[in-house]
C-alpha positions in Angstrom: -8.4 -9.7 -4.4 -4.7 -8.8 -3.5 -3.4 -7.1 -0.5 0.0 -5.4 -0.6 1.5 -4.9 2.7 3.8 -5.8 5.5 3.4 -9.1 7.5 4.5 -7.3 10.6 2.0 -4.2 10.2 -1.0 -4.4 12.5 -3.3 -2.6 10.1 -2.4 -5.2 7.3 -3.4 -8.1 9.5 -6.5 -6.6 10.5 -7.5 -6.2 7.0 -6.4 -9.5 6.1 -8.5 -11.1 9.0 -11.6 -8.9 8.0 -11.3 -9.9 4.3 -10.6 -13.6 4.7 -10.1 -14.9 1.0 -7.4 -12.5 -0.2 -3.8 -13.1 -1.6 -1.4 -11.5 0.7 1.7 -9.8 -0.9 4.5 -8.9 1.4 6.1 -5.7 -0.2 9.4 -6.1 1.6 9.8 -9.5 0.2 8.0 -9.5 -3.0 7.6 -5.8 -3.9 4.6 -4.3 -5.6 4.4 -5.1 -9.6 5.2 -1.7 -11.5 1.8 -1.4 -13.5 -0.2 -1.8 -10.0 2.1 0.8 -8.3 1.6 3.0 -11.5 -2.1 2.8 -11.3 -2.2 3.2 -7.6 0.0 6.4 -7.8 -2.5 8.0 -10.6 -5.4 7.1 -8.4 -3.9 8.3 -5.0 -0.9 10.5 -5.9 1.3 11.8 -2.9 -1.3 10.0 -0.4 0.6 6.6 -1.6 3.8 7.8 0.2 3.9 7.1 4.0 5.8 10.4 5.1 5.2 9.3 8.8 7.3 6.1 8.6 10.7 5.5 10.2 12.0 4.7 6.4 11.0 8.0 5.5 12.6 9.8 8.4 15.8 7.9 7.6 16.0 9.3 3.9 18.2 12.1 3.2 16.8 15.4 1.6 18.0 14.3 -1.8 16.4 10.9 -1.6 13.2 12.5 -0.7 13.4 14.7 -3.6 13.2 11.6 -5.9 10.2 11.2 -8.0 7.7 8.9 -5.8 7.5 5.8 -7.8 11.3 5.7 -8.2 11.3 6.2 -4.1 8.9 3.2 -3.7 10.5 1.1 -6.0 13.7 1.5 -4.0 12.0 1.5 -0.7 8.7 -0.5 -0.7 8.0 -0.2 2.9 7.2 3.6 2.2 4.0 2.7 0.8 1.0 3.6 2.8 -0.6 0.2 3.6 -2.3 -1.6 2.9 -2.9 -1.1 -0.7 -5.8 -3.4 -1.8 -6.6 -4.5 -5.4 -10.2 -5.7 -5.9 -10.8 -6.2 -9.7 -10.3 -3.0 -11.5 -10.8 -1.1 -8.1 -7.9 0.2 -5.9 -7.9 1.1 -2.2 -5.4 2.6 0.1 -5.5 2.1 4.0 -8.0 0.4 6.1 -10.3 3.2 7.2 -14.0 2.9 7.6 -15.0 3.8 4.0 -12.5 1.2 2.8 -13.9 -1.4 5.1 -17.6 -0.3 4.2 -16.5 -0.6 0.3 -15.0 -4.1 0.5 -16.9 -5.7 3.7 -20.4 -4.8 2.2 -19.7 -5.6 -1.5 -21.8 -8.7 -1.4 
């Protein structure tokens, strides 16, 4: 299982602590592989972009109009976090539904 997020993100830290044996990938330092990002965009669409972030608010209108995958490649911190890849399944965020799906899988 891989968790894509930021090491400074409280939500990512909560998910890491709860999940235990997971590989953490810091999107600021390492980015997200293009194929994972494409699958995530296919699964979650516009929900993958965090339009409430400081990074989003700092973008110009022209930048915001770029295709989402281009924006995420240029600004990985725009991704809603965490993005969790568990086998072929992808999960976005750390809400009750994601927690139930991942923590009660055994």
